[in-house]
DSSP file (Angstrom, degrees, kcal/mol; ACC not computed):
  #  RESIDUE AA STRUCTURE BP1 BP2  ACC     N-H-->O    O-->H-N    N-H-->O    O-->H-N    TCO  KAPPA ALPHA  PHI   PSI    X-CA   Y-CA   Z-CA
    1    1 A X              0   0    0      0, 0.0     2,-0.3     0, 0.0    30,-0.1   0.000 360.0 360.0 360.0 134.0  104.0   99.9   97.2
    2    2 A X        -     0   0    0    138,-0.2    30,-2.9    28,-0.2     2,-0.6  -0.590 360.0-146.1 -81.0 139.7  102.5   98.0  100.1
    3    3 A X  E     -a   32   0A   0     -2,-0.3    47,-2.9    28,-0.2    48,-1.2  -0.925  18.1-168.3-104.2 115.4  103.0   99.5  103.4
    4    4 A X  E     -ab  33  51A   0     28,-2.8    30,-2.3    -2,-0.6     2,-0.6  -0.869  12.8-148.9-109.5 130.4  103.3   96.8  106.1
    5    5 A X  E     -ab  34  52A   0     46,-2.1    48,-2.6    -2,-0.4     2,-0.8  -0.892   6.9-159.2 -97.3 123.2  103.2   97.3  110.0
    6    6 A X  E     -ab  35  53A   0     28,-2.8    30,-2.7    -2,-0.6     2,-0.4  -0.845  15.9-175.4-102.9  91.4  105.3   94.8  111.8
    7    7 A X  E     +ab  36  54A   0     46,-2.3    48,-2.6    -2,-0.8     2,-0.3  -0.742  15.2 150.1 -93.7 129.9  103.9   94.9  115.3
    8    8 A X  E     -ab  37  55A   0     28,-2.1    30,-2.2    -2,-0.4     2,-0.3  -0.975  36.9-147.3-153.0 167.4  105.6   92.8  118.0
    9    9 A X  E     - b   0  56A   0     46,-2.0    48,-0.5    -2,-0.3     2,-0.4  -0.994  20.6-178.1-135.5 142.8  106.5   92.3  121.6
   10   10 A X        +     0   0    0     -2,-0.3    -2,-0.0    46,-0.1    46,-0.0  -0.984  19.1 179.0-146.3 126.1  109.7   90.6  122.7
   11   11 A X  S    S+     0   0    0     -2,-0.4    -1,-0.1     1,-0.0     0, 0.0   0.858  91.2  21.9 -91.9 -43.0  111.0   89.9  126.1
   12   12 A X  S    S-     0   0    0      0, 0.0    -1,-0.0     0, 0.0    -2,-0.0   0.541 108.7-103.5-103.3  -9.0  114.3   88.1  125.2
   13   13 A X  S  > S+     0   0    0    110,-0.0     4,-2.1     4,-0.0     5,-0.2   0.164  95.0 105.1 108.0 -20.4  115.0   89.4  121.8
   14   14 A X  H  > S+     0   0    0      1,-0.2     4,-1.8     2,-0.2   110,-0.2   0.928  85.0  42.6 -69.8 -39.3  113.9   86.2  119.9
   15   15 A X  H  > S+     0   0    0      2,-0.2     4,-2.8     1,-0.2    -1,-0.2   0.834 111.7  56.1 -69.3 -31.5  110.7   87.7  118.6
   16   16 A X  H  > S+     0   0    0      2,-0.2     4,-2.0     1,-0.2    -2,-0.2   0.878 106.3  49.8 -64.4 -36.8  112.4   90.9  117.8
   17   17 A X  H  X S+     0   0    0     -4,-2.1     4,-2.2     2,-0.2    -2,-0.2   0.902 111.4  48.7 -66.2 -40.2  114.9   89.0  115.6
   18   18 A X  H  X S+     0   0    0     -4,-1.8     4,-2.4     1,-0.2     5,-0.2   0.961 110.0  52.2 -65.8 -46.9  111.9   87.3  113.8
   19   19 A X  H  X S+     0   0    0     -4,-2.8     4,-2.8     1,-0.2    -1,-0.2   0.899 109.3  51.0 -61.9 -39.1  110.1   90.9  113.4
   20   20 A X  H  X S+     0   0    0     -4,-2.0     4,-2.5     1,-0.2    -1,-0.2   0.932 111.7  46.7 -62.8 -42.7  113.4   92.1  111.8
   21   21 A X  H  X S+     0   0    0     -4,-2.2     4,-2.2     2,-0.2    -2,-0.2   0.884 110.0  51.7 -69.0 -32.9  113.4   89.2  109.4
   22   22 A X  H  X S+     0   0    0     -4,-2.4     4,-2.2     2,-0.2    -1,-0.2   0.951 111.0  49.1 -67.6 -45.5  109.8   89.7  108.5
   23   23 A X  H  X S+     0   0    0     -4,-2.8     4,-2.3    -5,-0.2    -2,-0.2   0.919 110.1  51.9 -53.0 -43.1  110.6   93.4  107.8
   24   24 A X  H  X S+     0   0    0     -4,-2.5     4,-2.3     1,-0.2    -1,-0.2   0.876 108.7  50.1 -63.9 -42.5  113.6   92.3  105.6
   25   25 A X  H  X S+     0   0    0     -4,-2.2     4,-1.3     2,-0.2    -1,-0.2   0.861 109.7  50.7 -63.4 -41.3  111.2   89.9  103.7
   26   26 A X  H  <>S+     0   0    0     -4,-2.2     5,-2.5     2,-0.2     3,-0.5   0.965 113.6  46.3 -64.4 -53.6  108.7   92.8  103.1
   27   27 A X  H ><5S+     0   0    0     -4,-2.3     3,-1.7     1,-0.2    -2,-0.2   0.865 108.0  53.3 -51.6 -47.0  111.5   95.0  101.8
   28   28 A X  H 3<5S+     0   0    0     -4,-2.3    -1,-0.2     1,-0.3    -2,-0.2   0.762 107.0  54.9 -70.4 -24.7  113.1   92.4   99.6
   29   29 A X  T 3<5S-     0   0    0     -4,-1.3    -1,-0.3    -3,-0.5    -2,-0.2   0.295 126.7 -98.0 -88.6  13.7  109.6   91.9   98.0
   30   30 A X  T < 5S+     0   0    0     -3,-1.7    -3,-0.2     1,-0.3     2,-0.2   0.607  85.6 117.3  91.8   9.5  109.3   95.6   97.2
   31   31 A X      < -     0   0    0     -5,-2.5     2,-0.4    -6,-0.2    -1,-0.3  -0.540  62.0-116.8-104.6 172.1  107.2   96.8  100.1
   32   32 A X  E     -a    3   0A   0    -30,-2.9   -28,-2.8    -2,-0.2     2,-0.4  -0.934  28.3-163.6-110.0 141.3  107.8   99.0  102.9
   33   33 A X  E     -a    4   0A   0     -2,-0.4     2,-0.4   -30,-0.2   -28,-0.2  -0.931  10.2-164.7-130.1 143.1  107.9   97.9  106.4
   34   34 A X  E     -a    5   0A   0    -30,-2.3   -28,-2.8    -2,-0.4     2,-0.5  -0.985  15.8-143.4-123.8 121.9  107.7   99.6  109.8
   35   35 A X  E     -a    6   0A   0     -2,-0.4     2,-0.4   -30,-0.2   -28,-0.2  -0.730  26.1-178.8 -84.7 135.4  108.7   97.9  113.0
   36   36 A X  E     -a    7   0A   0    -30,-2.7   -28,-2.1    -2,-0.5     2,-0.1  -0.997  27.8-125.4-140.6 131.9  106.4   99.0  115.9
   37   37 A X  E >   -a    8   0A   0     -2,-0.4     3,-1.4   -30,-0.2   -28,-0.2  -0.464  29.2-118.9 -67.8 146.6  106.4   98.0  119.4
   38   38 A X  G >  S+     0   0    0    -30,-2.2     3,-1.9     1,-0.3    -1,-0.1   0.888 113.6  58.5 -51.5 -43.8  103.0   96.6  120.6
   39   39 A X  G 3  S+     0   0    0      1,-0.3    -1,-0.3   -31,-0.2   -30,-0.1   0.749 105.4  51.6 -61.4 -20.2  102.6   99.4  123.2
   40   40 A X  G <  S+     0   0    0     -3,-1.4     2,-0.3     2,-0.0    -1,-0.3   0.297  97.2  82.1 -98.7  11.7  102.9  102.0  120.4
   41   41 A X    <   +     0   0    0     -3,-1.9     2,-0.3    -4,-0.1    35,-0.1  -0.897  49.1 151.5-122.1 146.8  100.2  100.5  118.1
   42   42 A X    >   -     0   0    0     -2,-0.3     3,-1.7    33,-0.1     4,-0.3  -0.937  58.6 -79.0-159.3-179.9   96.4  100.9  118.1
   43   43 A X  G >  S+     0   0    0      1,-0.3     3,-1.2    -2,-0.3     4,-0.4   0.771 118.1  64.8 -58.9 -31.3   93.2  100.9  116.1
   44   44 A X  G 3  S+     0   0    0      1,-0.3    -1,-0.3     2,-0.1     3,-0.3   0.750 100.1  54.8 -71.6 -14.6   93.8  104.6  114.8
   45   45 A X  G X  S+     0   0    0     -3,-1.7     3,-1.7     1,-0.2     4,-0.3   0.609  82.1  88.7 -86.0 -11.7   97.0  103.4  112.9
   46   46 A X  G X  S+     0   0    0     -3,-1.2     3,-1.7    -4,-0.3    -1,-0.2   0.869  81.1  58.1 -58.6 -41.8   95.2  100.7  110.9
   47   47 A X  G 3  S+     0   0    0     -4,-0.4    -1,-0.3     1,-0.3    -2,-0.1   0.636  95.6  64.8 -69.5 -12.3   94.3  102.9  108.1
   48   48 A X  G <  S+     0   0    0     -3,-1.7     2,-0.3    -4,-0.1    -1,-0.3   0.537  98.1  63.7 -83.5  -7.3   97.9  103.8  107.5
   49   49 A X    <   -     0   0    0     -3,-1.7   -45,-0.2    -4,-0.3     3,-0.1  -0.872  58.3-156.7-125.0 153.1   98.9  100.3  106.5
   50   50 A X  S    S+     0   0    0    -47,-2.9    34,-0.7    -2,-0.3     2,-0.3   0.703  84.6   8.0 -92.3 -25.2   98.0   97.9  103.7
   51   51 A X  E     -bc   4  84A   0    -48,-1.2   -46,-2.1    32,-0.2     2,-0.4  -0.930  65.5-144.4-152.9 164.0   99.0   94.7  105.7
   52   52 A X  E     -bc   5  85A   0     32,-1.3    34,-1.0    -2,-0.3     2,-0.5  -0.999   6.7-164.2-143.6 143.8  100.1   93.6  109.2
   53   53 A X  E     -bc   6  86A   0    -48,-2.6   -46,-2.3    -2,-0.4     2,-0.5  -0.999  17.6-161.1-125.1 122.8  102.5   91.0  110.8
   54   54 A X  E     -bc   7  87A   0     32,-3.1    34,-2.4    -2,-0.5     2,-0.4  -0.909   7.9-171.9-106.3 128.4  101.8   90.5  114.5
   55   55 A X  E     +bc   8  88A   0    -48,-2.6   -46,-2.0    -2,-0.5     2,-0.3  -0.977  16.0 149.6-132.4 134.2  104.6   88.9  116.5
   56   56 A X  E     -b    9   0A   0     32,-2.2     2,-0.2    -2,-0.4   -46,-0.1  -0.973  33.6-132.4-153.4 133.8  104.4   87.7  120.2
   57   57 A X        -     0   0    0    -48,-0.5     8,-0.4    -2,-0.3     2,-0.3  -0.547  38.9 -89.6 -84.3 159.7  106.2   84.9  122.0
   58   58 A X        -     0   0    0     32,-2.0     2,-0.3    -2,-0.2    34,-0.2  -0.503  48.9-168.4 -65.4 133.3  104.5   82.4  124.2
   59   59 A X  B >>  -F   63   0B   0      4,-2.9     4,-2.3    -2,-0.3     3,-0.5  -0.822  45.1 -28.0-122.9 158.7  104.1   83.4  127.9
   60   60 A X  T 34 S+     0   0    0     -2,-0.3     2,-1.0     1,-0.3     5,-0.1  -0.027 133.6   4.5  41.5-118.4  103.2   81.8  131.1
   61   61 A X  T 34 S-     0   0    0      1,-0.1    -1,-0.3    33,-0.0    -2,-0.0  -0.405 128.3 -68.8 -93.2  57.1  100.8   78.9  130.3
   62   62 A X  T <4 S+     0   0    0     -2,-1.0     2,-0.3    -3,-0.5    -2,-0.2   0.939  96.6 131.6  54.9  60.1  101.1   79.4  126.6
   63   63 A X  B  <  -F   59   0B   0     -4,-2.3    -4,-2.9    -6,-0.1    -1,-0.2  -0.878  63.7 -89.9-127.9 157.5   99.3   82.8  126.2
   64   64 A X        -     0   0    0     -2,-0.3    -6,-0.1    -6,-0.2     2,-0.1  -0.298  63.7 -77.5 -56.5 149.7  100.0   85.9  124.5
   65   65 A X      > -     0   0    0     -8,-0.4     5,-2.7     1,-0.2    -1,-0.1  -0.398  50.0-156.1 -54.1 129.9  102.0   88.5  126.6
   66   66 A X  T   5S+     0   0    0      3,-0.2    -1,-0.2     4,-0.2     5,-0.1   0.570  76.0  54.2-100.8 -13.5   99.2   89.9  128.8
   67   67 A X  T   5S+     0   0    0      3,-0.1    -1,-0.1     4,-0.1    -2,-0.0   0.951 128.1   1.3 -84.4 -55.5  100.4   93.4  129.8
   68   68 A X  T  >5S+     0   0    0      3,-0.1     4,-2.0     2,-0.1     5,-0.2   0.868 131.5  41.2-101.8 -60.7  101.1   95.1  126.4
   69   69 A X  H  >5S+     0   0    0      1,-0.2     4,-3.3     2,-0.2     5,-0.2   0.930 109.1  50.1 -62.9 -53.8  100.3   92.7  123.6
   70   70 A X  H  ><S+     0   0    0     -5,-2.7     4,-2.6     1,-0.2    -1,-0.2   0.873 112.3  49.0 -62.0 -39.5   97.1   91.0  124.4
   71   71 A X  H  > S+     0   0    0      2,-0.2     4,-1.7     1,-0.2    -1,-0.2   0.973 114.6  47.9 -68.7 -48.0   95.3   94.5  125.3
   72   72 A X  H >X S+     0   0    0     -4,-2.0     4,-2.0     1,-0.2     3,-1.2   0.979 113.6  46.9 -51.7 -58.6   96.6   95.9  121.8
   73   73 A X  H 3X S+     0   0    0     -4,-3.3     4,-2.7     1,-0.3     5,-0.2   0.892 109.1  52.5 -54.6 -44.0   95.5   92.7  120.0
   74   74 A X  H 3< S+     0   0    0     -4,-2.6     4,-0.4     1,-0.2    -1,-0.3   0.807 112.6  48.1 -60.7 -27.6   92.1   92.8  121.6
   75   75 A X  H << S+     0   0    0     -4,-1.7    -2,-0.2    -3,-1.2    -1,-0.2   0.929 122.2  30.7 -75.7 -44.9   91.7   96.5  120.5
   76   76 A X  H >X S+     0   0    0     -4,-2.0     3,-2.7    -5,-0.2     4,-0.8   0.778  95.8  82.1 -91.6 -32.8   92.8   96.0  116.8
   77   77 A X  G >< S+     0   0    0     -4,-2.7     3,-0.9     1,-0.3     4,-0.4   0.864  96.0  46.6 -53.1 -45.4   91.8   92.5  115.8
   78   78 A X  G 34 S+     0   0    0     -4,-0.4    -1,-0.3     1,-0.2    -2,-0.1   0.568 110.5  52.1 -71.1  -9.4   88.2   93.5  115.1
   79   79 A X  G <4 S+     0   0    0     -3,-2.7    -1,-0.2     1,-0.1    -2,-0.2   0.397  81.7  89.4-108.5  -6.7   89.2   96.6  113.1
   80   80 A X    X<  +     0   0    0     -3,-0.9     3,-1.7    -4,-0.8    -2,-0.1   0.813  63.6 175.8 -67.8 -32.5   91.6   94.9  110.6
   81   81 A X  T 3   -     0   0    0     -4,-0.4    31,-0.4     1,-0.2    -1,-0.2  -0.343  63.2 -20.3  63.6-136.0   88.7   94.1  108.2
   82   82 A X  T 3  S+     0   0    0     29,-0.1    -1,-0.2     2,-0.0     2,-0.2   0.259 100.3 126.2 -89.4   9.7   89.9   92.5  104.9
   83   83 A X    <   -     0   0    0     -3,-1.7    29,-0.3     1,-0.1   -32,-0.2  -0.467  69.8 -97.8 -76.6 144.4   93.5   93.6  105.2
   84   84 A X  E     +c   51   0A   0    -34,-0.7   -32,-1.3    -2,-0.2     2,-0.3  -0.164  49.1 174.9 -55.2 146.7   96.3   91.0  104.9
   85   85 A X  E     -cd  52 113A   0     27,-0.8    29,-3.3   -34,-0.2    30,-0.4  -0.980  14.1-174.2-147.3 161.9   97.6   89.8  108.2
   86   86 A X  E     -c   53   0A   0    -34,-1.0   -32,-3.1    -2,-0.3     2,-0.3  -0.979  13.4-141.3-152.9 157.2  100.2   87.2  109.5
   87   87 A X  E     +c   54   0A   0     28,-0.3    31,-1.7    -2,-0.3     2,-0.3  -0.922  22.7 163.9-124.6 148.8  101.3   85.9  113.0
   88   88 A X  E     +ce  55 118A   0    -34,-2.4   -32,-2.2    -2,-0.3     2,-0.2  -0.976   5.8 133.0-150.7 165.3  104.7   84.9  114.2
   89   89 A X  E     - e   0 119A   0     29,-1.5    31,-1.1    -2,-0.3     2,-0.2  -0.838  37.0-104.5 164.9 166.2  106.6   84.3  117.5
   90   90 A X  E     - e   0 120A   0     -2,-0.2   -32,-2.0    29,-0.2     2,-0.3  -0.704  22.6-168.1-110.8 164.0  108.8   82.2  119.6
   91   91 A X  E     - e   0 121A   0     29,-2.0    31,-3.2    -2,-0.2     3,-0.1  -0.957  15.9-166.4-145.4 161.1  108.4   79.9  122.4
   92   92 A X  S    S+     0   0    0     -2,-0.3     2,-0.3     1,-0.3    29,-0.1   0.462  73.8  19.1-130.0  -4.9  110.5   78.1  125.0
   93   93 A X  S >  S+     0   0    0     29,-0.0     3,-0.5   -35,-0.0    -1,-0.3  -0.966  96.6  37.1-158.0 174.1  108.4   75.4  126.6
   94   94 A X  T 3  S-     0   0    0     -2,-0.3    -3,-0.0     1,-0.2   -33,-0.0  -0.413  95.0 -71.9  75.9-160.8  105.2   73.6  125.8
   95   95 A X  T 3   -     0   0    0     -2,-0.1    -1,-0.2   -33,-0.0    -4,-0.0   0.150  68.0 -93.7-123.3  19.1  104.1   72.5  122.4
   96   96 A X  S X> S+     0   0    0     -3,-0.5     3,-1.1     3,-0.1     4,-1.0   0.682  75.2 141.6  84.1  17.8  103.2   75.8  120.7
   97   97 A X  H 3>  +     0   0    0      1,-0.3     4,-2.7     2,-0.2     5,-0.2   0.740  61.8  71.8 -65.8 -24.2   99.5   75.7  121.5
   98   98 A X  H 3> S+     0   0    0      1,-0.2     4,-2.3     2,-0.2    -1,-0.3   0.892  98.4  48.4 -62.7 -31.5   99.5   79.5  122.1
   99   99 A X  H <> S+     0   0    0     -3,-1.1     4,-3.7     2,-0.2     5,-0.3   0.939 110.0  50.8 -72.0 -45.6   99.9   79.9  118.3
  100  100 A X  H  X S+     0   0    0     -4,-1.0     4,-2.0     1,-0.2    -2,-0.2   0.904 113.8  45.0 -49.9 -47.7   97.1   77.5  117.6
  101  101 A X  H  X S+     0   0    0     -4,-2.7     4,-2.3     2,-0.2    -1,-0.2   0.908 113.3  50.1 -64.7 -45.3   94.9   79.4  120.0
  102  102 A X  H  X S+     0   0    0     -4,-2.3     4,-2.6    -5,-0.2     5,-0.2   0.930 110.5  50.8 -65.1 -44.5   96.0   82.9  118.6
  103  103 A X  H  X S+     0   0    0     -4,-3.7     4,-2.5     1,-0.2     5,-0.2   0.933 111.2  47.4 -57.6 -45.1   95.3   81.7  115.0
  104  104 A X  H  X S+     0   0    0     -4,-2.0     4,-2.1    -5,-0.3    -1,-0.2   0.884 111.1  51.3 -69.0 -34.5   91.8   80.5  115.9
  105  105 A X  H  X S+     0   0    0     -4,-2.3     4,-1.2     2,-0.2    -1,-0.2   0.926 112.2  47.7 -70.6 -36.4   91.1   83.8  117.7
  106  106 A X  H  <>S+     0   0    0     -4,-2.6     5,-2.7     2,-0.2    -2,-0.2   0.899 113.1  46.3 -59.4 -44.9   92.2   85.7  114.6
  107  107 A X  H ><5S+     0   0    0     -4,-2.5     3,-1.5     1,-0.2    -1,-0.2   0.866 110.4  53.0 -64.6 -40.7   90.2   83.7  112.3
  108  108 A X  H 3<5S+     0   0    0     -4,-2.1    -1,-0.2     1,-0.3    -2,-0.2   0.801 104.1  58.3 -69.0 -28.0   87.1   84.0  114.6
  109  109 A X  T 3<5S-     0   0    0     -4,-1.2    -1,-0.3    -5,-0.2    -2,-0.2   0.478 126.0-106.6 -82.9   0.4   87.6   87.8  114.5
  110  110 A X  T < 5 +     0   0    0     -3,-1.5     2,-0.4     1,-0.3    -3,-0.2   0.638  70.0 149.4  84.4  18.8   87.2   87.5  110.6
  111  111 A X      < -     0   0    0     -5,-2.7     2,-0.9    -6,-0.1    -1,-0.3  -0.708  39.0-148.5 -83.6 128.4   91.0   88.1  109.9
  112  112 A X        -     0   0    0     -2,-0.4   -27,-0.8   -31,-0.4     2,-0.2  -0.854  16.5-140.8 -95.4 108.7   92.1   86.2  106.8
  113  113 A X  B     -d   85   0A   0     -2,-0.9   -27,-0.2     1,-0.1   -29,-0.1  -0.538   2.3-145.7 -77.0 135.0   95.7   85.2  107.4
  114  114 A X  S    S-     0   0    0    -29,-3.3     2,-0.3    -2,-0.2   -28,-0.1   0.667  77.3  -3.9 -72.1 -17.7   98.0   85.6  104.3
  115  115 A X  S    S-     0   0    0    -30,-0.4   -28,-0.3    24,-0.0    -1,-0.1  -0.965  90.8 -70.4-163.5 169.6  100.0   82.6  105.3
  116  116 A X        -     0   0    0     -2,-0.3     2,-0.1     1,-0.1    -2,-0.0  -0.316  62.5 -98.0 -61.9 146.9  100.6   80.0  107.9
  117  117 A X        -     0   0    0    -31,-0.1     2,-0.5   -29,-0.1   -29,-0.2  -0.423  31.3-133.4 -66.5 150.0  102.1   81.4  111.2
  118  118 A X  E     +e   88   0A   0    -31,-1.7   -29,-1.5    -2,-0.1     2,-0.3  -0.893  29.7 170.1 -99.6 125.6  105.8   81.1  111.9
  119  119 A X  E     -e   89   0A   0     -2,-0.5     2,-0.3   -31,-0.2   -29,-0.2  -0.935   9.3-171.1-129.0 160.2  107.0   79.9  115.2
  120  120 A X  E     -e   90   0A   0    -31,-1.1   -29,-2.0    -2,-0.3     2,-0.6  -0.986  30.5-113.5-150.3 149.3  110.4   78.8  116.6
  121  121 A X  E    S-e   91   0A   0     -2,-0.3   -29,-0.2   -31,-0.2   -31,-0.1  -0.731  81.4 -42.9 -86.5 117.1  111.7   77.3  119.6
  122  122 A X  S    S+     0   0    0    -31,-3.2   -31,-0.1    -2,-0.6    -2,-0.1  -0.384 124.1  15.2  55.3-132.9  113.9   79.9  121.4
  123  123 A X  S    S-     0   0    0      1,-0.1     2,-0.1   -33,-0.1    -2,-0.1  -0.403  90.9-108.2 -77.0 145.1  116.2   82.0  119.2
  124  124 A X        -     0   0    0   -110,-0.2     2,-0.1    -4,-0.1    -1,-0.1  -0.450  32.3-153.1 -71.9 138.3  115.3   81.7  115.5
  125  125 A X     >  -     0   0    0     -2,-0.1     4,-2.8    -3,-0.1     5,-0.2  -0.314  42.2 -83.3 -95.2-175.2  117.8   79.7  113.4
  126  126 A X  H  > S+     0   0    0      1,-0.2     4,-2.1     2,-0.2     5,-0.1   0.851 130.7  54.5 -65.8 -27.3  118.4   80.3  109.7
  127  127 A X  H  > S+     0   0    0      2,-0.2     4,-2.6     1,-0.2     5,-0.3   0.962 112.4  44.1 -65.8 -50.2  115.3   78.1  108.7
  128  128 A X  H  > S+     0   0    0      1,-0.2     4,-1.8     2,-0.2    -2,-0.2   0.940 113.0  51.5 -59.6 -41.9  113.0   80.2  111.1
  129  129 A X  H  X S+     0   0    0     -4,-2.8     4,-2.5     1,-0.2    -1,-0.2   0.930 110.6  48.2 -61.4 -45.5  114.5   83.5  109.8
  130  130 A X  H  X S+     0   0    0     -4,-2.1     4,-2.3    -5,-0.2    -1,-0.2   0.829 110.0  52.0 -66.1 -29.8  114.0   82.5  106.2
  131  131 A X  H  X S+     0   0    0     -4,-2.6     4,-1.7     2,-0.2    -1,-0.2   0.792 108.8  51.1 -77.6 -22.2  110.3   81.5  107.0
  132  132 A X  H  X S+     0   0    0     -4,-1.8     4,-2.9    -5,-0.3    -2,-0.2   0.891 108.5  51.1 -73.7 -36.3  109.9   85.0  108.6
  133  133 A X  H  X S+     0   0    0     -4,-2.5     4,-2.5     1,-0.2     5,-0.2   0.949 111.7  48.5 -58.4 -46.2  111.3   86.6  105.3
  134  134 A X  H  X S+     0   0    0     -4,-2.3     4,-1.8     2,-0.2    -1,-0.2   0.905 108.8  53.6 -64.1 -37.0  108.7   84.5  103.4
  135  135 A X  H >X S+     0   0    0     -4,-1.7     4,-0.8     1,-0.2     3,-0.5   0.973 110.5  46.6 -58.8 -55.5  106.0   85.6  105.7
  136  136 A X  H >< S+     0   0    0     -4,-2.9     3,-0.8     1,-0.2     4,-0.4   0.867 110.0  52.2 -53.6 -41.2  106.9   89.2  105.1
  137  137 A X  H >< S+     0   0    0     -4,-2.5     3,-1.1     1,-0.2    -1,-0.2   0.813 101.9  60.7 -64.8 -32.5  107.0   88.7  101.4
  138  138 A X  H << S+     0   0    0     -4,-1.8    -1,-0.2    -3,-0.5    -2,-0.2   0.688 100.0  58.6 -67.8 -16.7  103.5   87.1  101.5
  139  139 A X  T <<        0   0    0     -4,-0.8    -1,-0.2    -3,-0.8    -2,-0.2   0.671 360.0 360.0 -89.0 -16.9  102.2   90.5  102.9
  140  140 A X    <         0   0    0     -3,-1.1    -1,-0.2    -4,-0.4  -138,-0.2   0.438 360.0 360.0 -81.3 360.0  103.3   92.5   99.9
C-alpha cells in the first residue's frame, strides 16, 4: 500500500479543501494518506512515505507562502529523489504564474511530477475537487 504525505499550507481554507480532496483520491485508489501542515514537515520524514503531494496557494506577487511553506520546500525538494510527487494550490489574483514557477523549480531539482499540477481560482469547485482526487490517485 502506498503511503502518501499531503503537505500543505492554507491561509483561507481553499488549499486545505484541495488537500483533503487529494487525500480522498489517495484513499479511494487504495493508498494511505496523511495530511501534514507545512510547518510540521521536513527532510527527516521523507523516508516514511512513498509519494508526496505539496499544496500552497499563490501569495503576494505570485509566490509560494514565504514564512512556512517556502522554507520547508527549499529543505525537502532536493531530498525527494525519484519518489512520486505532485503540486496543487489555489490563487485569487494574477494568472497562476506561481504554479509555472513552482513546477519549473521542482523539475530543476530533479523531481519527476506524477501528473500536471492542479490549480483553482479561489475556493475549489466540483471540477477542481475532482482534479485533486485524480492527482491523489496518480500518486498511488
